[in-house]
C-alpha positions in Angstrom: 100.0 141.0 108.5 100.1 137.7 109.9 104.0 136.6 109.5 104.2 132.8 108.2 106.7 130.2 109.5 107.0 127.2 107.3 106.5 125.3 104.1 102.7 124.2 103.3 101.8 121.5 101.0 98.4 122.3 99.4 96.6 119.4 98.1 93.6 120.4 96.3 92.7 119.3 92.4 90.3 122.4 92.1 92.9 124.7 90.6 90.9 127.9 91.4 90.7 127.0 94.8 94.4 125.6 94.8 95.2 129.3 93.5 93.4 131.0 96.1 94.8 129.3 98.8 98.6 129.8 97.6 98.2 133.1 96.6 96.8 133.9 100.4 99.5 131.5 102.2 102.4 133.4 100.0 101.0 136.9 100.9 101.8 135.5 105.0 104.7 134.5 104.2 104.3 130.7 103.9 106.1 128.5 101.2 103.8 126.9 99.4 103.8 123.8 97.2 100.7 122.4 95.4 99.7 119.1 94.1 96.0 118.0 92.4 96.3 114.0 93.1 97.6 111.8 95.7 100.5 110.4 93.6 102.0 114.0 93.4 101.5 114.8 96.8 103.3 111.9 97.9 106.0 112.5 95.5 106.4 116.1 96.8 106.2 115.4 100.4 108.9 113.0 100.3 111.2 115.5 98.0 110.5 118.5 100.0 109.6 117.6 103.4 107.0 120.4 104.6 105.9 121.3 108.0 102.1 121.2 106.9 99.9 119.7 104.6 96.4 121.0 103.9 94.5 118.2 102.1 91.3 118.4 100.4 89.3 115.4 101.7 88.2 114.0 97.9 90.7 114.0 95.3 90.6 112.1 91.9 92.7 109.1 92.5 91.8 108.8 95.8 90.8 109.7 99.4 92.6 113.0 101.3 92.1 111.3 104.6 93.8 107.9 103.4 96.9 110.4 102.2 96.8 112.0 105.4 97.0 108.4 107.1 100.0 107.9 104.7 101.7 111.3 105.1 101.7 111.0 109.1 103.0 107.2 108.8 105.9 108.6 107.3 106.5 111.8 108.9 104.9 111.6 112.4 105.8 115.2 113.1 104.0 116.7 109.9 101.2 119.1 110.9 97.4 117.8 109.0 94.8 120.3 108.0 91.6 118.9 106.4 89.6 120.9 104.1 86.3 119.4 103.5 82.6 119.5 102.2 81.1 116.9 105.0 80.4 118.0 108.1 78.6 115.0 109.4 80.1 114.5 113.1 81.4 111.0 112.0 83.3 112.4 108.8 85.0 115.4 111.7 86.0 112.6 114.3 87.5 110.3 111.6 89.7 113.2 110.2 90.4 114.5 113.8 91.7 110.6 114.3 95.1 111.2 112.8 95.1 115.1 112.1 95.4 118.2 114.0 92.4 120.3 112.1 89.5 120.5 109.9 87.9 123.1 108.0 84.7 122.8 105.8 83.9 123.9 102.6 82.7 126.4 101.4 85.6 128.5 103.6 86.7 132.1 104.8 90.5 132.1 103.3 91.4 134.2 106.3 90.2 131.6 108.5 91.8 128.7 106.9 95.3 130.7 107.3 94.4 131.2 111.2 94.0 127.8 111.5 96.8 126.6 109.9 98.9 129.1 111.7 97.6 127.8 115.0 98.6 124.7 114.4 102.0 125.7 113.2 102.4 127.4 116.3 101.8 124.3 118.2 103.8 122.4 116.4 106.7 124.0 114.6 109.6 125.1 117.1 110.6 128.9 116.6 113.9 128.4 117.6 116.4 125.5 118.9 115.0 124.5 122.7 118.2 124.1 125.2 117.6 120.6 127.4 114.9 121.1 130.1 113.7 118.6 132.8 110.9 116.4 131.5 107.0 117.4 133.2 106.1 114.7 134.9 102.5 113.8 136.6 102.2 110.3 138.5 103.8 107.8 136.2 103.4 110.2 133.0 106.3 111.8 131.7 106.8 114.5 129.0 110.0 115.1 127.3 110.0 119.0 126.1 113.0 118.9 124.1 112.2 115.7 122.0 108.2 115.8 122.7 107.8 112.4 123.8 105.6 111.1 126.2 106.1 107.7 128.4 104.0 106.0 130.8 104.9 103.9 133.2 108.4 103.8 131.5 106.7 103.0 128.1 106.3 105.5 125.0 102.9 106.8 124.3 102.6 107.8 120.5 100.8 111.0 120.2 99.6 113.2 117.6 101.7 116.9 117.8 97.8 118.3 119.0 97.7 115.5 121.2 100.6 116.3 122.6 100.1 119.5 123.1 96.5 118.8 124.8 98.2 116.4 127.5 100.9 119.0 128.2 98.5 121.7 129.0 96.8 119.4 131.4 100.2 118.3 133.4 101.1 121.8 133.3 97.8 122.5 135.5 98.8 119.7 137.9 95.2 118.3 139.3 93.2 121.5 138.8 90.3 121.2 136.2 90.8 123.0 133.4 87.6 124.3 131.8 87.1 123.4 128.3 86.9 127.3 127.1 90.9 127.3 128.7 91.7 124.2 126.6 90.7 125.3 123.0 92.1 129.0 123.7 95.6 127.5 124.9 95.7 124.2 122.8 93.8 125.4 119.6 93.8 129.3 119.8 90.7 129.7 119.4 89.8 132.9 120.5 86.1 132.4 120.8 84.4 128.9 121.2 83.1 127.6 118.0 79.3 126.7 118.7 78.6 123.1 118.9 82.4 122.5 119.0 83.3 118.6 120.0 87.1 118.9 119.3 87.7 118.8 123.0 86.0 116.0 124.0 87.3 114.3 120.7 90.8 114.7 121.8 90.3 113.9 125.3 88.9 110.4 124.0 91.9 110.0 122.2 94.1 110.6 124.9 92.2 108.2 127.2 92.3 105.2 124.7 96.2 105.3 124.4 96.8 106.1 128.1 94.5 103.6 129.5 96.1 101.0 127.3 99.0 101.2 129.8 97.4 101.8 133.0 94.4 103.0 135.4 92.4 105.8 133.9 94.4 109.2 134.6 92.1 111.9 133.0 89.0 113.1 134.9 85.8 114.8 133.9 84.2 117.2 135.4 80.6 117.5 133.6 79.6 120.6 132.4 83.0 122.4 133.7 86.4 120.9 132.2 89.4 118.0 132.5 92.2 117.3 134.8 94.6 114.9 135.7 93.5 112.2 138.4 
């Protein structure tokens, strides 16, 4: 059985779905809180400070994506996973702009647990880290103790998944990293999802943030993968 670690806020207005998710997550030893509205979710998140939020996109008093944006503004370290019946590329890309993963409905509850566990594995420290020297590549500097990034001395605000992707590229120096390796090491996917564009999406987010502070630093080997210039 998977051993959970952390507290999860489930925001879902359909009681039957919320109950199934709560039972499954508690079985896997997560602490779980539930809310059925945006208002209740904001109150609970402020009061209990969860490690992750599992958000339905369509809520009775608002949009789960807007809720995710507000939660991320209040808690930049909060992991966000969206549940949505919408599978259009534009919807998915929009959710990934400020979230860590998305899962389309109908879903397999075991997949939800596995994906949430993978996100928390990337974002939630398992122990207190000792002070370590920063990772450096060119004018990039990644502090692995504070999970902060600087380029040319200026701070770059990244989501936990963006940080994990950049760290893996930095650790591989100037080598081109195949897309399937990025999916395996950053997203913990054992098998590449068909037609997955999550890597391309997050590479574009990183480029937008890093290129604003200097010349392009991420290179593409078409049909192979990505690396650092």
